[in-house]
C-alpha positions in Angstrom: -202.0 -61.1 -86.4 -199.5 -62.8 -88.7 -196.5 -61.3 -87.0 -197.9 -62.2 -83.6 -198.5 -65.8 -84.7 -195.0 -66.0 -86.2 -193.5 -64.7 -83.0 -195.5 -67.1 -80.9 -194.4 -70.0 -83.1 -190.7 -68.9 -82.9 -191.1 -68.6 -79.1 -192.5 -72.1 -78.9 -189.7 -73.4 -81.1 -187.1 -71.8 -78.9 -188.7 -73.2 -75.8 -188.8 -76.7 -77.2 -185.2 -76.4 -78.4 -184.1 -75.3 -74.9 -186.0 -78.1 -73.3 -184.4 -80.6 -75.6 -180.9 -79.2 -74.9 -181.7 -79.3 -71.2 -182.7 -83.0 -71.5 -179.5 -83.8 -73.4 -177.4 -82.1 -70.8 -179.1 -84.0 -68.0 -178.6 -87.4 -69.8 -175.0 -86.6 -70.6 -174.3 -85.7 -66.9 -176.1 -88.9 -65.8 -173.9 -90.9 -68.2 -170.8 -89.2 -66.9 -171.8 -89.8 -63.3 -172.4 -93.5 -64.1 -169.0 -93.7 -65.7 -167.3 -92.1 -62.7 -169.0 -94.6 -60.4 -168.0 -97.6 -62.5 -164.4 -96.3 -62.7 -164.3 -95.8 -58.9 -165.7 -99.2 -58.3 -163.1 -100.7 -60.6 -160.3 -98.8 -58.8 -161.6 -100.0 -55.4 -161.7 -103.6 -56.7 -158.1 -103.3 -57.9 -156.9 -101.8 -54.6 -158.6 -104.7 -52.7 -157.0 -107.3 -54.9 -153.6 -105.6 -54.6 -153.9 -105.5 -50.8 -154.9 -109.1 -50.8 -151.9 -110.1 -52.9 -149.6 -108.0 -50.6 -151.1 -109.7 -47.5 -150.6 -113.2 -49.1 -147.0 -112.2 -49.9 -146.3 -111.0 -46.4 -147.8 -114.3 -45.0 -145.6 -116.4 -47.3 -142.5 -114.4 -46.4 -143.2 -114.7 -42.7 -143.8 -118.5 -43.1 -140.4 -118.8 -45.0 -138.7 -116.8 -42.3 -140.2 -119.0 -39.6 -139.1 -122.1 -41.4 -135.6 -120.7 -41.7 -135.4 -119.8 -38.0 -136.6 -123.3 -37.2 -134.0 -125.0 -39.4 -131.2 -122.7 -38.0 -132.2 -123.6 -34.4 -132.2 -127.3 -35.4 -128.8 -127.0 -36.8 -127.5 -125.1 -33.7 -129.0 -127.8 -31.5 -127.4 -130.6 -33.5 -124.0 -128.8 -33.3 -124.3 -128.3 -29.6 -125.3 -132.0 -29.2 -122.3 -133.1 -31.3 -120.0 -130.9 -29.3 -121.3 -132.1 -26.0 -121.2 -135.6 -27.5 
């Protein structure tokens, strides 16, 4: 009887230890999953901000090119008018 009760108690302790380990593993995996999701969200936000900055730079470059073309055409027109006089 004593040996049976000792073995039953040992078995119960092992089961409770394994249940606690399983719970710890589940909570660790949930924390890792949350961290991965937050990292991916941060990366996505960074990519969006980078693309927005690139788009703004392209727009400003195109505006500057357009202004340069307009000023060149104005200068050509003024030269033609002065030549035709």
